[in-house]
Backbone bond lengths (Angstrom), bond angles and torsions (degrees), N, CA, C in turn:
res aa  C-N    CA-C-N  psi(-1)  N-CA   C-N-CA  omega(-1)  CA-C   N-CA-C  phi
1 M - - - 1.462 - - 1.526 109.46 -
2 P 1.340 118.28 131.75 1.468 119.61 177.46 1.525 110.88 -57.31
3 A 1.329 116.53 149.13 1.464 121.30 -174.93 1.528 112.17 -57.40
4 Y 1.353 117.38 -41.49 1.468 119.02 -176.81 1.518 111.55 -66.53
5 L 1.354 116.64 -33.85 1.465 119.19 177.93 1.524 110.84 -70.40
6 H 1.334 116.71 -38.35 1.470 120.28 176.51 1.524 110.93 -61.10
7 I 1.339 116.04 -43.82 1.469 119.71 179.52 1.524 110.33 -64.81
8 A 1.345 116.98 -45.78 1.466 120.43 179.86 1.523 110.92 -59.78
9 Q 1.332 117.07 -43.09 1.463 120.84 -179.55 1.524 110.87 -64.70
10 T 1.329 116.73 -42.63 1.462 120.89 179.53 1.525 111.27 -62.87
11 L 1.325 116.84 -45.49 1.465 120.35 -179.45 1.523 110.67 -67.18
12 A 1.341 117.74 -37.68 1.458 120.68 177.76 1.525 110.78 -61.88
13 E 1.332 116.76 -40.76 1.471 120.47 177.93 1.525 110.79 -63.83
14 R 1.313 117.29 -36.19 1.468 120.74 178.90 1.529 110.90 -69.02
15 V 1.342 116.62 -36.59 1.466 119.68 175.80 1.521 110.15 -65.12
16 D 1.343 116.84 -45.47 1.460 121.13 -178.76 1.521 112.14 -63.98
17 S 1.328 116.72 -35.86 1.464 120.48 -177.31 1.522 112.89 -78.59
18 G 1.347 116.56 -13.81 1.456 120.22 -178.00 1.513 113.35 93.03
19 E 1.337 116.61 -0.78 1.461 118.74 176.57 1.522 110.13 -59.98
20 Y 1.347 115.77 -37.59 1.460 121.75 169.40 1.525 106.01 -111.23
21 P 1.326 118.77 94.04 1.470 120.19 -176.62 1.517 112.17 -69.65
22 A 1.332 116.58 158.83 1.460 121.47 178.52 1.519 109.88 -54.39
23 G 1.317 116.50 127.84 1.457 121.42 -177.37 1.508 113.26 89.48
24 G 1.352 116.96 -10.45 1.455 120.59 179.94 1.519 111.69 -80.72
25 R 1.314 114.98 149.56 1.462 120.58 -177.75 1.523 110.25 -84.62
26 L 1.328 115.92 133.40 1.457 121.07 175.37 1.527 109.74 -78.82
27 P 1.336 117.91 162.84 1.466 119.84 175.43 1.526 110.36 -56.57
28 S 1.299 116.24 154.04 1.457 120.88 179.61 1.522 110.37 -68.30
29 G 1.320 115.07 166.86 1.450 119.88 179.10 1.519 112.19 -58.02
30 S 1.336 116.57 -42.44 1.472 119.74 -179.24 1.524 111.09 -67.01
31 E 1.331 116.98 -35.36 1.469 120.10 177.77 1.523 110.97 -66.65
32 L 1.336 117.14 -39.74 1.463 120.64 178.30 1.528 110.65 -68.78
33 Q 1.334 117.05 -37.19 1.464 119.87 177.03 1.528 110.20 -60.49
34 A 1.330 116.25 -43.59 1.464 120.34 -178.74 1.525 110.98 -67.84
35 E 1.343 116.61 -40.54 1.470 120.17 -178.15 1.521 111.88 -64.62
36 F 1.333 116.58 -44.33 1.468 120.20 -173.83 1.532 113.25 -99.00
37 G 1.330 116.72 -7.12 1.452 119.85 178.40 1.510 113.71 65.12
38 V 1.350 116.25 44.73 1.463 121.00 -177.06 1.523 109.97 -127.64
39 S 1.335 115.21 175.76 1.457 121.48 -178.60 1.531 110.41 -83.17
40 P 1.340 117.70 163.06 1.465 120.93 175.66 1.528 112.15 -56.87
41 M 1.341 117.25 -38.47 1.460 120.34 -179.05 1.532 111.35 -62.69
42 T 1.328 117.40 -39.13 1.463 120.74 179.59 1.521 110.75 -64.75
43 V 1.327 116.33 -41.73 1.474 120.05 178.00 1.519 110.29 -64.39
44 R 1.327 116.88 -44.07 1.466 119.71 179.71 1.527 110.96 -61.21
45 R 1.325 116.89 -39.18 1.463 120.23 179.87 1.528 111.02 -65.67
46 A 1.325 116.86 -39.90 1.466 120.66 178.22 1.523 111.06 -65.04
47 L 1.328 116.72 -44.50 1.464 120.38 -179.86 1.521 111.33 -67.62
48 S 1.331 117.11 -36.13 1.452 120.34 177.05 1.525 110.49 -62.68
49 L 1.323 117.20 -40.10 1.462 121.19 178.35 1.522 110.64 -63.61
50 L 1.330 117.25 -42.88 1.465 120.92 178.45 1.528 111.34 -65.01
51 E 1.331 116.26 -36.35 1.466 119.61 178.33 1.523 110.19 -68.03
52 Q 1.344 117.38 -37.72 1.455 120.86 176.38 1.531 110.05 -62.34
53 Q 1.309 117.50 -35.42 1.458 122.59 -179.35 1.524 112.35 -79.58
54 G 1.324 117.12 -6.91 1.463 120.62 178.74 1.511 114.43 80.94
55 L 1.341 117.93 14.75 1.467 120.56 -177.33 1.524 112.68 -89.35
56 V 1.333 116.87 -22.65 1.460 120.25 178.44 1.518 108.43 -138.49
57 T 1.313 115.06 163.35 1.457 120.28 175.99 1.519 108.49 -139.51
58 G 1.321 116.88 141.33 1.451 120.79 -179.71 1.519 111.57 -97.05
59 V 1.315 116.57 137.49 1.465 122.94 176.03 1.525 107.10 -116.23
60 K 1.321 116.36 114.79 1.462 121.21 -173.94 1.525 111.04 -54.63
61 G 1.324 115.07 126.70 1.449 120.92 177.65 1.506 114.67 81.12
62 R 1.353 116.93 -3.02 1.468 119.01 -176.59 1.520 113.36 -123.63
63 G 1.331 117.61 -26.90 1.458 118.76 177.77 1.509 113.44 126.39
64 I 1.327 115.42 -166.90 1.455 123.74 -178.99 1.518 109.07 -108.74
65 Y 1.343 116.85 133.80 1.460 121.68 -176.41 1.520 110.86 -123.52
66 A 1.331 115.95 144.95 1.458 121.41 178.67 1.518 109.93 -72.28
67 R 1.330 115.60 146.10 1.462 121.22 175.88 1.509 109.40 -111.42
68 S 1.329 114.89 161.89 1.451 120.72 176.52 1.520 109.47 -67.95
69 R 1.340 116.60 132.56 1.458 120.24 176.20 1.526 110.26 -62.65
70 D 1.349 118.16 -28.70 1.461 120.60 179.46 1.520 110.91 -59.32
71 L 1.348 116.90 -44.96 1.452 119.53 179.97 1.514 111.11 -69.30
72 A 1.319 116.83 -33.22 1.450 119.39 178.91 1.524 111.34 -66.83
73 D 1.348 116.16 -21.80 1.460 120.18 -179.70 1.520 112.56 -88.57
74 S 1.324 117.55 4.96 1.453 119.91 -179.62 1.527 110.87 -60.69
75 V 1.323 115.47 146.18 1.457 120.85 -177.72 1.517 109.37 -128.24
76 F 1.320 116.09 134.11 1.457 122.03 175.52 1.518 108.81 -103.90
77 R 1.332 115.92 136.55 1.447 120.71 -178.18 1.522 109.64 -127.57
78 L 1.305 114.77 149.77 1.455 121.73 178.56 1.522 108.63 -107.62
79 D 1.318 116.64 127.46 1.462 122.07 177.89 1.517 109.22 -123.72
80 S 1.315 114.85 158.60 1.453 118.18 168.19 1.517 108.04 -79.32
81 S 1.307 117.19 162.44 1.459 120.77 -178.46 1.522 111.70 -63.92
82 S 1.335 116.97 -20.43 1.461 120.16 178.25 1.524 112.00 -86.59
83 G 1.354 116.38 -1.27 1.455 119.52 178.91 1.510 113.70 92.06
84 E 1.321 118.79 -0.17 1.456 122.29 -179.02 1.525 109.62 -113.83
85 W 1.328 115.59 138.13 1.451 118.69 173.67 1.518 108.22 -79.65
86 L 1.326 117.00 171.73 1.456 120.97 -179.78 1.526 109.82 -53.57
87 D 1.324 117.37 113.97 1.455 121.36 -175.26 1.519 110.73 -91.97
88 Q 1.350 115.86 -163.69 1.454 120.32 -175.66 1.528 112.89 -65.29
89 S 1.316 117.21 -16.14 1.462 119.71 178.87 1.523 111.78 -79.52
90 A 1.349 117.32 -10.42 1.459 121.14 -178.36 1.523 110.46 -67.20
91 E 1.310 115.73 140.47 1.463 122.26 178.19 1.518 108.33 -120.10
92 I 1.330 115.78 128.13 1.454 121.16 177.86 1.523 107.20 -103.19
93 R 1.312 117.09 113.82 1.459 121.35 -173.63 1.536 109.42 -110.96
94 I 1.327 116.69 121.28 1.455 121.33 176.40 1.525 108.72 -78.60
95 L 1.325 116.64 116.59 1.462 120.82 179.65 1.525 111.33 -85.15
96 S 1.331 116.66 -38.01 1.458 120.06 177.87 1.512 109.44 -166.09
97 A 1.325 116.06 152.12 1.461 123.84 174.50 1.515 106.38 -144.81
98 S 1.314 117.12 112.35 1.458 119.89 -172.50 1.516 111.59 -146.34
99 M 1.331 115.24 161.56 1.450 121.96 173.00 1.524 108.15 -91.80
100 T 1.331 115.75 135.99 1.456 119.49 179.23 1.519 108.97 -144.96
101 K 1.323 116.61 177.11 1.453 121.45 177.27 1.526 109.20 -104.78
102 A 1.309 116.30 135.77 1.464 121.72 -177.73 1.523 110.58 -65.49
103 D 1.335 116.03 125.13 1.459 118.72 172.87 1.532 108.95 -79.97
104 G 1.310 116.79 -176.01 1.457 119.96 -174.74 1.510 113.89 -58.43
105 H 1.349 118.03 -44.27 1.456 120.92 -177.15 1.526 111.34 -69.72
106 V 1.331 116.72 -45.72 1.467 120.30 178.23 1.529 110.12 -60.75
107 A 1.330 116.27 -41.96 1.465 120.45 179.21 1.526 111.32 -61.20
108 D 1.336 117.06 -41.26 1.465 120.76 178.03 1.523 111.19 -63.24
109 M 1.321 117.44 -42.98 1.463 121.15 -176.87 1.529 111.70 -68.80
110 L 1.325 116.83 -36.34 1.463 120.58 -176.88 1.531 112.88 -96.24
111 H 1.333 116.54 0.55 1.471 121.77 178.76 1.525 111.39 57.88
112 V 1.326 115.72 46.09 1.463 121.10 176.16 1.524 108.57 -125.66
113 A 1.316 115.74 170.37 1.463 120.44 178.81 1.524 110.03 -76.47
114 P 1.329 118.50 141.53 1.465 120.37 174.58 1.526 110.44 -54.50
115 G 1.330 115.25 137.49 1.450 119.69 -179.18 1.515 114.40 93.19
116 K 1.340 117.86 -8.09 1.463 120.73 178.63 1.526 109.69 -66.98
117 K 1.332 116.44 145.73 1.459 120.71 179.41 1.530 111.03 -67.36
118 V 1.320 116.33 131.66 1.458 122.91 174.30 1.532 108.33 -137.24
119 I 1.324 115.65 160.17 1.453 121.60 175.22 1.526 108.69 -93.68
120 H 1.320 117.05 132.45 1.463 122.05 178.59 1.526 108.68 -113.67
121 L 1.341 115.99 117.32 1.461 121.83 178.68 1.523 110.29 -113.48
122 R 1.331 115.46 140.57 1.454 121.59 174.51 1.530 107.98 -130.23
123 R 1.337 115.91 127.11 1.456 119.92 -178.05 1.526 110.20 -134.58
124 L 1.306 114.65 151.37 1.463 121.56 175.60 1.516 107.90 -125.34
125 V 1.328 116.02 131.06 1.454 121.38 175.88 1.522 107.95 -107.55
126 L 1.324 115.72 125.51 1.458 121.52 178.20 1.527 109.16 -109.86
127 S 1.296 117.02 136.33 1.457 122.62 176.48 1.520 108.39 -115.57
128 K 1.336 115.23 117.37 1.471 120.89 -176.26 1.526 110.95 55.07
129 G 1.324 115.45 37.81 1.456 121.89 177.65 1.508 115.11 81.83
130 I 1.335 118.43 -2.08 1.462 122.05 -178.10 1.525 109.51 -101.16
131 P 1.343 118.97 127.99 1.470 119.95 175.79 1.527 109.92 -58.31
132 A 1.337 115.93 122.30 1.463 119.66 -175.22 1.519 112.99 -118.06
133 M 1.326 117.90 -32.16 1.459 121.01 -172.55 1.530 109.58 -146.43
134 Y 1.315 116.50 130.71 1.467 122.61 177.05 1.515 107.78 -115.68
135 H 1.334 116.33 121.86 1.456 121.22 -175.47 1.522 110.20 -118.42
136 T 1.310 116.39 127.70 1.460 122.23 171.36 1.524 107.61 -120.49
137 E 1.329 116.45 140.46 1.463 119.97 -174.12 1.522 110.24 -149.09
138 F 1.333 115.33 142.14 1.459 122.58 175.03 1.529 108.18 -117.99
139 I 1.325 116.35 126.26 1.464 122.43 -176.97 1.525 108.40 -120.39
140 I 1.331 116.11 134.78 1.459 119.88 176.80 1.526 109.18 -60.57
141 Y 1.316 115.98 130.94 1.466 120.48 -178.83 1.522 110.03 -75.62
142 D 1.346 115.61 122.19 1.461 121.85 177.65 1.521 107.22 -143.43
143 P 1.330 118.58 103.96 1.460 121.24 -176.66 1.517 113.57 -62.92
144 R 1.345 117.50 -13.88 1.465 120.19 -179.35 1.519 112.42 -83.40
145 R 1.347 117.02 -12.47 1.462 119.48 -176.16 1.525 109.84 -122.72
146 P 1.356 116.81 131.41 1.469 120.79 -178.13 1.524 112.29 -84.04
147 L 1.348 116.44 51.39 1.461 119.20 -175.85 1.522 111.83 -66.24
148 V 1.327 116.21 -40.43 1.456 118.71 -176.47 1.524 110.30 -63.57
149 E 1.340 116.75 -42.64 1.454 119.88 179.41 1.519 111.69 -58.85
150 S 1.341 117.03 -43.19 1.461 119.47 179.53 1.518 111.15 -68.27
151 Q 1.335 116.48 -34.08 1.452 120.77 179.85 1.520 112.14 -65.26
152 L 1.293 116.77 -33.03 1.456 119.61 -177.04 1.531 111.62 -74.96
153 Q 1.333 117.48 -4.02 1.449 120.42 -174.72 1.527 113.86 -102.51
154 L 1.344 118.32 -10.12 1.466 117.85 -172.20 1.518 112.19 -149.87
155 T 1.334 114.34 165.57 1.466 120.43 168.24 1.519 105.86 -96.31
156 S 1.300 116.53 101.79 1.457 120.80 -170.01 1.518 113.42 -63.48
157 L 1.323 118.17 -25.94 1.458 119.71 -178.16 1.516 111.42 -61.46
158 H 1.331 117.38 -40.84 1.466 119.54 -178.68 1.514 110.54 -61.70
159 A 1.346 116.69 -47.65 1.451 120.08 178.56 1.523 111.13 -62.01
160 F 1.317 115.75 -39.24 1.461 120.66 -178.22 1.526 111.32 -63.83
161 L 1.322 117.09 -48.73 1.458 120.75 -177.64 1.514 112.27 -73.49
162 D 1.320 117.68 -35.48 1.450 121.01 -173.76 1.521 112.43 -73.44
163 S 1.331 116.56 -34.83 1.453 119.86 -174.57 1.524 113.08 -106.29
164 G 1.330 117.11 -9.43 1.450 119.97 -176.29 1.524 112.61 83.10
165 G 1.324 117.47 0.18 1.460 121.56 178.02 1.508 108.95 -175.79
166 A 1.316 117.16 122.97 1.456 119.43 -177.54 1.519 110.34 -63.03
167 Q 1.345 117.30 144.75 1.447 121.19 -178.03 1.521 111.86 -63.06
168 R 1.318 117.51 -29.27 1.453 119.23 -176.58 1.509 112.30 -78.37
169 F 1.334 118.57 -26.43 1.456 122.25 178.07 1.532 108.27 -129.20
170 P 1.338 118.57 136.05 1.467 120.60 -177.09 1.523 114.56 -68.37
171 K 1.342 118.30 -31.33 1.459 121.16 -173.71 1.516 110.42 -125.38
172 G 1.336 115.49 161.15 1.446 118.80 177.72 1.509 112.45 -167.64
173 E 1.313 115.41 155.20 1.455 122.68 174.40 1.523 107.88 -127.09
174 L 1.316 115.57 145.95 1.462 120.43 -179.73 1.517 109.03 -134.58
175 T 1.321 116.71 129.49 1.460 122.52 177.85 1.519 108.83 -119.30
176 V 1.323 116.14 129.38 1.459 121.66 -176.96 1.525 109.57 -109.16
177 T 1.332 116.43 127.10 1.462 121.24 177.12 1.524 109.25 -141.09
178 A 1.319 115.69 164.96 1.460 121.49 171.41 1.522 107.57 -103.05
179 V 1.317 117.30 133.31 1.467 121.01 -177.42 1.527 109.62 -134.58
180 K 1.322 114.98 166.09 1.457 121.45 170.87 1.524 108.16 -101.72
181 L 1.309 116.56 134.91 1.452 121.67 -176.95 1.526 111.28 -68.07
182 D 1.341 115.61 133.02 1.464 118.50 172.61 1.528 108.20 -80.22
183 A 1.321 116.77 178.45 1.458 121.15 -173.48 1.522 112.14 -60.59
184 E 1.345 116.19 -44.28 1.469 119.77 -177.10 1.522 111.81 -66.76
185 S 1.338 117.19 -46.27 1.464 121.13 -179.65 1.523 111.55 -66.38
186 A 1.326 115.74 -39.05 1.464 119.74 179.10 1.528 111.13 -62.37
187 Q 1.318 116.01 -40.63 1.464 119.81 179.77 1.529 111.00 -64.29
188 V 1.350 117.02 -41.73 1.460 120.65 -179.92 1.524 111.17 -64.06
189 L 1.336 117.01 -41.12 1.458 120.70 -176.91 1.529 113.42 -87.26
190 G 1.338 117.02 -3.21 1.454 119.48 -179.96 1.509 113.32 69.13
191 E 1.326 116.16 32.50 1.460 122.50 -179.36 1.520 109.11 -116.60
192 P 1.323 118.33 159.16 1.469 119.09 175.95 1.523 110.92 -70.98
193 E 1.309 116.73 147.59 1.454 120.56 177.16 1.527 109.84 -59.24
194 G 1.323 116.29 135.38 1.460 121.28 -178.38 1.510 113.76 91.78
195 A 1.357 118.20 -4.01 1.461 120.80 178.13 1.526 109.88 -65.61
196 L 1.331 116.93 147.32 1.457 121.09 179.08 1.521 110.64 -73.73
197 A 1.344 115.39 143.07 1.456 121.42 177.75 1.526 108.53 -143.11
198 L 1.321 115.14 157.97 1.462 121.38 174.30 1.523 107.26 -90.04
199 C 1.327 116.84 124.33 1.457 121.66 -178.35 1.523 109.11 -111.22
200 L 1.326 115.98 122.09 1.458 121.73 176.47 1.524 107.85 -114.58
201 E 1.316 115.45 103.62 1.461 121.05 179.62 1.522 108.83 -89.04
202 H 1.311 116.92 130.45 1.463 119.88 -176.60 1.515 111.14 -122.55
203 L 1.328 114.52 149.46 1.453 122.63 173.62 1.519 106.73 -134.57
204 F 1.334 117.24 111.53 1.460 121.56 178.57 1.521 108.76 -96.33
205 Q 1.339 115.34 143.74 1.462 120.93 -171.58 1.522 111.77 -137.45
206 E 1.347 114.72 161.71 1.453 121.46 169.64 1.529 108.19 -77.15
207 R 1.323 116.74 175.59 1.468 120.10 -179.91 1.521 112.53 -62.17
208 D 1.325 116.75 -27.77 1.464 119.97 179.49 1.523 111.71 -88.53
209 L 1.342 116.76 11.93 1.462 124.86 177.80 1.526 113.29 74.19
210 T 1.322 117.70 13.75 1.463 120.32 174.04 1.525 109.56 -70.43
211 P 1.326 119.99 123.11 1.466 121.10 -179.42 1.523 111.72 -63.54
212 V 1.324 115.64 140.64 1.459 121.77 177.55 1.524 111.03 -121.65
213 S 1.323 116.46 -34.60 1.461 120.60 -174.84 1.518 109.62 -147.69
214 W 1.332 115.43 136.90 1.468 120.90 174.88 1.522 108.92 -135.77
215 G 1.306 115.46 141.99 1.462 119.46 177.93 1.512 111.09 -176.61
216 R 1.322 114.73 -165.88 1.460 118.02 179.56 1.523 110.30 -152.63
217 F 1.324 113.83 150.06 1.452 122.70 173.72 1.523 107.82 -106.83
218 L 1.311 117.37 129.73 1.457 122.46 173.59 1.521 107.14 -108.60
219 L 1.326 116.88 120.06 1.453 122.27 -175.31 1.524 109.85 -117.76
220 R 1.303 116.10 135.64 1.459 119.67 176.30 1.522 108.65 -59.80
221 A 1.326 115.18 123.50 1.461 120.88 -168.85 1.516 113.47 -58.70
222 E 1.336 117.35 -33.11 1.468 118.85 -175.15 1.526 112.83 -79.47
223 L 1.333 117.41 -6.73 1.460 120.16 -174.17 1.526 114.55 -101.24
224 F 1.339 117.49 -15.12 1.459 118.52 -171.59 1.527 112.31 -133.38
225 R 1.343 113.59 162.12 1.465 121.62 174.33 1.531 107.39 -150.08
226 L 1.302 116.31 155.21 1.463 122.38 176.17 1.518 109.20 -107.95
227 R 1.337 115.75 137.99 1.455 121.64 175.29 1.516 109.66 -126.86
228 A 1.323 117.79 150.99 1.460 121.22 179.51 1.524 109.36 -125.27
229 R 1.353 115.60 139.08 1.448 121.41 169.63 1.524 106.38 -108.17
230 L 1.316 117.23 122.00 1.460 121.77 -178.53 1.516 109.78 -97.28
231 G 1.316 116.18 127.93 1.457 120.67 177.96 1.513 112.23 91.18
232 A 1.319 114.74 160.93 1.461 120.89 -179.04 1.516 110.52 -72.71
233 E 1.341 115.22 150.07 1.464 119.85 179.05 1.513 109.64 -77.19
């Protein structure tokens, strides 16, 4: 096991056991370096992983503090405004699947060099025949992994939100914003240009936080809502 994963696992067990109670301060970076005999970078990587998992939080100038596992278990779910998720009437339509070169923004998000080969997927989800969700996604090209094949089989956002982590990727981040539709997106969703939409930008990662996929879902604002459950069930 890599050193940073061993440290993260050990600290997570201490949080769960109450050795580091919620709100309690963890040992300093130098103390952790001395305890585990590792470099500052290894400690930072372990703490960053724990922060991604919601087990600790950093306070600038004060240190790292344990968080309640209950809050870390919170789950966000996406519903339609009628209270039903996309049912059997939903149609997932592949608009395009192609190889392209990462531009500057895609390269930054996926931590690759500009011009590197990536897979570009575009999908439209229709509910009862009405365009409801437009998804664009860029996936790092890796001929050893059948990521594209698995992607063509599902709407990854549902799995991501429902389980707290998509089955195809162990980790993920989701950012929710309100945006105005550009001409291309508006045409796909059958909305006027400039109409408001819910934008869910996602970044899927490996366990070591290496980016694998970045993209966004554009949802017609009147059709969806986000709900959160706080704490473990």
